[in-house]
GUTORLUM-763033 format. One record per residue: residue number from 0; residue in three letters; x, y, z of N, C-alpha, C in turn. Coordinates in steps of 0.05 Angstrom, whole numbers, m for minus. Example, Ala and Ser with C-alpha at 12.3 -4.5 7.8 and 13.67 -1.06 7.14 Angstrom:
<sites>
<n:0&res:ALA&n.X:264&n.Y:m114&n.Z:156&ca.X:246&ca.Y:m90&ca.Z:156&c.X:264&c.Y:m66&c.Z:156> .
<n:1&res:SER&n.X:257&n.Y:m45&n.Z:142&ca.X:273&ca.Y:m21&ca.Z:143&c.X:258&c.Y:1&c.Z:157> .
</sites>
This chain:
<sites>
<n:0&res:MET&n.X:4637&n.Y:2708&n.Z:3469&ca.X:4622&ca.Y:2692&ca.Z:3450&c.X:4613&c.Y:2710&c.Z:3427> .
<n:1&res:GLY&n.X:4626&n.Y:2733&n.Z:3423&ca.X:4618&ca.Y:2751&ca.Z:3402&c.X:4624&c.Y:2740&c.Z:3374> .
<n:2&res:GLY&n.X:4627&n.Y:2758&n.Z:3355&ca.X:4632&ca.Y:2749&ca.Z:3328&c.X:4607&c.Y:2751&c.Z:3311> .
<n:3&res:MET&n.X:4612&n.Y:2753&n.Z:3285&ca.X:4590&ca.Y:2756&ca.Z:3267&c.X:4576&c.Y:2729&c.Z:3262> .
<n:4&res:ASP&n.X:4550&n.Y:2730&n.Z:3258&ca.X:4534&ca.Y:2707&ca.Z:3253&c.X:4536&c.Y:2700&c.Z:3223> .
<n:5&res:THR&n.X:4530&n.Y:2676&n.Z:3216&ca.X:4526&ca.Y:2667&ca.Z:3188&c.X:4498&c.Y:2657&c.Z:3186> .
<n:6&res:TYR&n.X:4484&n.Y:2666&n.Z:3165&ca.X:4457&ca.Y:2658&ca.Z:3161&c.X:4455&c.Y:2641&c.Z:3135> .
<n:7&res:ARG&n.X:4438&n.Y:2621&n.Z:3136&ca.X:4431&ca.Y:2606&ca.Z:3112&c.X:4401&c.Y:2611&c.Z:3108> .
<n:8&res:ILE&n.X:4395&n.Y:2621&n.Z:3084&ca.X:4367&ca.Y:2628&ca.Z:3077&c.X:4357&c.Y:2611&c.Z:3054> .
<n:9&res:VAL&n.X:4332&n.Y:2602&n.Z:3057&ca.X:4318&ca.Y:2588&ca.Z:3035&c.X:4294&c.Y:2606&c.Z:3029> .
<n:10&res:ALA&n.X:4295&n.Y:2621&n.Z:3007&ca.X:4275&ca.Y:2641&ca.Z:3001&c.X:4247&c.Y:2628&c.Z:2998> .
<n:11&res:ASP&n.X:4245&n.Y:2603&n.Z:2989&ca.X:4219&ca.Y:2591&ca.Z:2986&c.X:4214&c.Y:2570&c.Z:3008> .
<n:12&res:GLY&n.X:4229&n.Y:2572&n.Z:3030&ca.X:4227&ca.Y:2554&ca.Z:3052&c.X:4199&c.Y:2556&c.Z:3066> .
<n:13&res:ASP&n.X:4191&n.Y:2535&n.Z:3079&ca.X:4164&ca.Y:2534&ca.Z:3091&c.X:4165&c.Y:2548&c.Z:3118> .
<n:14&res:TRP&n.X:4162&n.Y:2574&n.Z:3117&ca.X:4164&ca.Y:2591&ca.Z:3141&c.X:4142&c.Y:2585&c.Z:3161> .
<n:15&res:ARG&n.X:4120&n.Y:2573&n.Z:3153&ca.X:4098&ca.Y:2567&ca.Z:3171&c.X:4105&c.Y:2547&c.Z:3192> .
<n:16&res:LEU&n.X:4126&n.Y:2532&n.Z:3187&ca.X:4135&ca.Y:2513&ca.Z:3208&c.X:4145&c.Y:2527&c.Z:3233> .
<n:17&res:TYR&n.X:4154&n.Y:2552&n.Z:3229&ca.X:4166&ca.Y:2567&ca.Z:3251&c.X:4149&c.Y:2591&c.Z:3260> .
<n:18&res:HIS&n.X:4130&n.Y:2598&n.Z:3244&ca.X:4112&ca.Y:2620&ca.Z:3251&c.X:4083&c.Y:2612&c.Z:3241> .
<n:19&res:PRO&n.X:4071&n.Y:2594&n.Z:3256&ca.X:4045&ca.Y:2584&ca.Z:3247&c.X:4022&c.Y:2603&c.Z:3252> .
<n:20&res:SER&n.X:4027&n.Y:2625&n.Z:3266&ca.X:4005&ca.Y:2644&ca.Z:3271&c.X:4004&c.Y:2665&c.Z:3249> .
<n:21&res:GLU&n.X:3985&n.Y:2684&n.Z:3252&ca.X:3981&ca.Y:2705&ca.Z:3233&c.X:4006&c.Y:2722&c.Z:3229> .
<n:22&res:VAL&n.X:4011&n.Y:2730&n.Z:3205&ca.X:4034&ca.Y:2748&ca.Z:3199&c.X:4027&c.Y:2776&c.Z:3210> .
<n:23&res:PRO&n.X:4045&n.Y:2787&n.Z:3226&ca.X:4040&ca.Y:2814&ca.Z:3238&c.X:4036&c.Y:2835&c.Z:3216> .
<n:24&res:LYS&n.X:4019&n.Y:2854&n.Z:3222&ca.X:4014&ca.Y:2876&ca.Z:3203&c.X:4040&c.Y:2890&c.Z:3197> .
<n:25&res:GLY&n.X:4044&n.Y:2896&n.Z:3171&ca.X:4068&ca.Y:2910&ca.Z:3163&c.X:4092&c.Y:2891&c.Z:3156> .
<n:26&res:TRP&n.X:4087&n.Y:2865&n.Z:3159&ca.X:4108&ca.Y:2846&ca.Z:3153&c.X:4099&c.Y:2827&c.Z:3130> .
<n:27&res:ARG&n.X:4119&n.Y:2817&n.Z:3116&ca.X:4114&ca.Y:2795&ca.Z:3096&c.X:4135&c.Y:2774&c.Z:3100> .
<n:28&res:MET&n.X:4127&n.Y:2749&n.Z:3097&ca.X:4146&ca.Y:2727&ca.Z:3101&c.X:4161&c.Y:2722&c.Z:3075> .
<n:29&res:VAL&n.X:4187&n.Y:2717&n.Z:3078&ca.X:4205&ca.Y:2714&ca.Z:3055&c.X:4212&c.Y:2685&c.Z:3052> .
<n:30&res:GLY&n.X:4216&n.Y:2670&n.Z:3074&ca.X:4225&ca.Y:2642&ca.Z:3072&c.X:4234&c.Y:2633&c.Z:3100> .
<n:31&res:THR&n.X:4255&n.Y:2616&n.Z:3100&ca.X:4266&ca.Y:2608&ca.Z:3126&c.X:4295&c.Y:2617&c.Z:3128> .
<n:32&res:ILE&n.X:4304&n.Y:2619&n.Z:3153&ca.X:4331&ca.Y:2628&ca.Z:3159&c.X:4343&c.Y:2611&c.Z:3181> .
<n:33&res:TYR&n.X:4368&n.Y:2603&n.Z:3178&ca.X:4382&ca.Y:2589&ca.Z:3199&c.X:4406&c.Y:2605&c.Z:3209> .
<n:34&res:SER&n.X:4408&n.Y:2609&n.Z:3235&ca.X:4430&ca.Y:2624&ca.Z:3247&c.X:4450&c.Y:2604&c.Z:3257> .
<n:35&res:GLU&n.X:4474&n.Y:2603&n.Z:3245&ca.X:4494&ca.Y:2585&ca.Z:3254&c.X:4505&c.Y:2591&c.Z:3282> .
<n:36&res:LYS&n.X:4506&n.Y:2616&n.Z:3288&ca.X:4516&ca.Y:2625&ca.Z:3315&c.X:4498&c.Y:2615&c.Z:3337> .
<n:37&res:HIS&n.X:4472&n.Y:2615&n.Z:3333&ca.X:4453&ca.Y:2608&ca.Z:3354&c.X:4441&c.Y:2580&c.Z:3350> .
<n:38&res:GLY&n.X:4446&n.Y:2568&n.Z:3327&ca.X:4436&ca.Y:2541&ca.Z:3321&c.X:4405&c.Y:2541&c.Z:3319> .
<n:39&res:LEU&n.X:4394&n.Y:2562&n.Z:3309&ca.X:4364&ca.Y:2565&ca.Z:3308&c.X:4355&c.Y:2569&c.Z:3279> .
<n:40&res:THR&n.X:4332&n.Y:2557&n.Z:3273&ca.X:4319&ca.Y:2562&ca.Z:3248&c.X:4293&c.Y:2576&c.Z:3253> .
<n:41&res:GLY&n.X:4285&n.Y:2595&n.Z:3236&ca.X:4260&ca.Y:2609&ca.Z:3239&c.X:4249&c.Y:2618&c.Z:3213> .
<n:42&res:ALA&n.X:4227&n.Y:2633&n.Z:3214&ca.X:4215&ca.Y:2645&ca.Z:3191&c.X:4228&c.Y:2672&c.Z:3186> .
<n:43&res:LEU&n.X:4236&n.Y:2677&n.Z:3161&ca.X:4248&ca.Y:2703&ca.Z:3155&c.X:4227&c.Y:2722&c.Z:3145> .
<n:44&res:GLY&n.X:4224&n.Y:2744&n.Z:3159&ca.X:4204&ca.Y:2764&ca.Z:3152&c.X:4217&c.Y:2790&c.Z:3145> .
<n:45&res:ARG&n.X:4203&n.Y:2806&n.Z:3129&ca.X:4213&ca.Y:2833&ca.Z:3121&c.X:4191&c.Y:2853&c.Z:3128> .
<n:46&res:SER&n.X:4199&n.Y:2874&n.Z:3142&ca.X:4180&ca.Y:2894&ca.Z:3151&c.X:4174&c.Y:2913&c.Z:3128> .
<n:47&res:SER&n.X:4154&n.Y:2929&n.Z:3132&ca.X:4147&ca.Y:2950&ca.Z:3112&c.X:4169&c.Y:2971&c.Z:3109> .
<n:48&res:THR&n.X:4186&n.Y:2973&n.Z:3129&ca.X:4208&ca.Y:2992&ca.Z:3128&c.X:4233&c.Y:2979&c.Z:3115> .
<n:49&res:GLY&n.X:4232&n.Y:2953&n.Z:3108&ca.X:4254&ca.Y:2940&ca.Z:3095&c.X:4273&c.Y:2925&c.Z:3114> .
<n:50&res:LEU&n.X:4267&n.Y:2924&n.Z:3140&ca.X:4284&ca.Y:2909&ca.Z:3158&c.X:4276&c.Y:2880&c.Z:3159> .
<n:51&res:TYR&n.X:4295&n.Y:2862&n.Z:3163&ca.X:4291&ca.Y:2834&ca.Z:3165&c.X:4291&c.Y:2825&c.Z:3194> .
<n:52&res:GLY&n.X:4275&n.Y:2805&n.Z:3200&ca.X:4275&ca.Y:2794&ca.Z:3227&c.X:4268&c.Y:2764&c.Z:3226> .
<n:53&res:MET&n.X:4276&n.Y:2750&n.Z:3247&ca.X:4270&ca.Y:2721&ca.Z:3249&c.X:4247&c.Y:2717&c.Z:3268> .
<n:54&res:PHE&n.X:4226&n.Y:2704&n.Z:3258&ca.X:4203&ca.Y:2697&ca.Z:3275&c.X:4206&c.Y:2668&c.Z:3283> .
<n:55&res:ARG&n.X:4203&n.Y:2663&n.Z:3309&ca.X:4203&ca.Y:2635&ca.Z:3319&c.X:4181&c.Y:2633&c.Z:3340> .
<n:56&res:PHE&n.X:4159&n.Y:2621&n.Z:3332&ca.X:4137&ca.Y:2615&ca.Z:3350&c.X:4129&c.Y:2638&c.Z:3367> .
<n:57&res:GLY&n.X:4124&n.Y:2661&n.Z:3354&ca.X:4114&ca.Y:2685&ca.Z:3367&c.X:4135&c.Y:2704&c.Z:3376> .
<n:58&res:GLU&n.X:4160&n.Y:2696&n.Z:3375&ca.X:4183&ca.Y:2714&ca.Z:3383&c.X:4195&c.Y:2726&c.Z:3358> .
<n:59&res:LEU&n.X:4202&n.Y:2751&n.Z:3359&ca.X:4215&ca.Y:2764&ca.Z:3337&c.X:4244&c.Y:2771&c.Z:3345> .
<n:60&res:ARG&n.X:4263&n.Y:2761&n.Z:3330&ca.X:4292&ca.Y:2767&ca.Z:3336&c.X:4303&c.Y:2786&c.Z:3315> .
<n:61&res:GLY&n.X:4318&n.Y:2805&n.Z:3324&ca.X:4332&ca.Y:2823&ca.Z:3305&c.X:4355&c.Y:2808&c.Z:3291> .
<n:62&res:LEU&n.X:4361&n.Y:2816&n.Z:3267&ca.X:4382&ca.Y:2804&ca.Z:3251&c.X:4402&c.Y:2825&c.Z:3241> .
<n:63&res:ASP&n.X:4426&n.Y:2817&n.Z:3236&ca.X:4446&ca.Y:2834&ca.Z:3224&c.X:4438&c.Y:2838&c.Z:3195> .
<n:64&res:GLN&n.X:4430&n.Y:2862&n.Z:3188&ca.X:4418&ca.Y:2867&ca.Z:3162&c.X:4438&c.Y:2862&c.Z:3139> .
<n:65&res:GLY&n.X:4463&n.Y:2869&n.Z:3142&ca.X:4483&ca.Y:2865&ca.Z:3122&c.X:4488&c.Y:2835&c.Z:3117> .
<n:66&res:VAL&n.X:4488&n.Y:2819&n.Z:3138&ca.X:4492&ca.Y:2790&ca.Z:3136&c.X:4467&c.Y:2778&c.Z:3122> .
<n:67&res:VAL&n.X:4444&n.Y:2788&n.Z:3128&ca.X:4419&ca.Y:2778&ca.Z:3115&c.X:4421&c.Y:2784&c.Z:3085> .
<n:68&res:ALA&n.X:4429&n.Y:2808&n.Z:3078&ca.X:4431&ca.Y:2815&ca.Z:3049&c.X:4451&c.Y:2797&c.Z:3035> .
<n:69&res:ALA&n.X:4473&n.Y:2791&n.Z:3047&ca.X:4493&ca.Y:2772&ca.Z:3035&c.X:4482&c.Y:2744&c.Z:3032> .
<n:70&res:ALA&n.X:4467&n.Y:2735&n.Z:3053&ca.X:4456&ca.Y:2708&ca.Z:3052&c.X:4433&c.Y:2706&c.Z:3031> .
<n:71&res:LEU&n.X:4418&n.Y:2728&n.Z:3027&ca.X:4397&ca.Y:2728&ca.Z:3007&c.X:4410&c.Y:2727&c.Z:2979> .
<n:72&res:LEU&n.X:4431&n.Y:2741&n.Z:2975&ca.X:4445&ca.Y:2741&ca.Z:2949&c.X:4456&c.Y:2713&c.Z:2944> .
<n:73&res:ARG&n.X:4468&n.Y:2700&n.Z:2964&ca.X:4479&ca.Y:2673&ca.Z:2962&c.X:4456&c.Y:2654&c.Z:2954> .
<n:74&res:ASP&n.X:4433&n.Y:2656&n.Z:2967&ca.X:4410&ca.Y:2639&ca.Z:2961&c.X:4401&c.Y:2643&c.Z:2932> .
<n:75&res:ARG&n.X:4400&n.Y:2667&n.Z:2923&ca.X:4391&ca.Y:2673&ca.Z:2895&c.X:4411&c.Y:2661&c.Z:2875> .
<n:76&res:LEU&n.X:4437&n.Y:2664&n.Z:2881&ca.X:4457&ca.Y:2653&ca.Z:2863&c.X:4455&c.Y:2623&c.Z:2862> .
<n:77&res:LEU&n.X:4451&n.Y:2610&n.Z:2885&ca.X:4448&ca.Y:2581&ca.Z:2885&c.X:4423&c.Y:2572&c.Z:2870> .
<n:78&res:ALA&n.X:4401&n.Y:2586&n.Z:2874&ca.X:4377&ca.Y:2580&ca.Z:2860&c.X:4380&c.Y:2582&c.Z:2829> .
<n:79&res:THR&n.X:4394&n.Y:2603&n.Z:2821&ca.X:4399&ca.Y:2607&ca.Z:2792&c.X:4416&c.Y:2585&c.Z:2781> .
<n:80&res:LYS&n.X:4436&n.Y:2577&n.Z:2797&ca.X:4454&ca.Y:2556&ca.Z:2788&c.X:4439&c.Y:2529&c.Z:2786> .
<n:81&res:ARG&n.X:4421&n.Y:2523&n.Z:2805&ca.X:4405&ca.Y:2499&ca.Z:2804&c.X:4386&c.Y:2499&c.Z:2780> .
<n:82&res:ALA&n.X:4374&n.Y:2522&n.Z:2775&ca.X:4355&ca.Y:2525&ca.Z:2753&c.X:4368&c.Y:2522&c.Z:2726> .
<n:83&res:SER&n.X:4394&n.Y:2529&n.Z:2723&ca.X:4407&ca.Y:2528&ca.Z:2697&c.X:4419&c.Y:2500&c.Z:2691> .
<n:84&res:ARG&n.X:4417&n.Y:2482&n.Z:2710&ca.X:4428&ca.Y:2455&ca.Z:2705&c.X:4408&c.Y:2440&c.Z:2686> .
<n:85&res:PRO&n.X:4420&n.Y:2425&n.Z:2668&ca.X:4403&ca.Y:2409&ca.Z:2649&c.X:4388&c.Y:2387&c.Z:2662> .
</sites>
């Protein structure tokens, strides 16, 4: 069941739906993230060291950092495209 995951990120997504508790020290919430491989949505957080993780109701999951970077770029490009429409 290996293989690379695909993430869908919404940078302004309501992360509080998936992490309603206090943000851990050294982390900031970025938005929401969906893992196609696992069929899970969670809050996307970034640590003070620059690593991304998925928070789901108190659990922190590690993420493939390169795939997160590509998904963030894709989200920014889509947001720019939406904003430029008349």
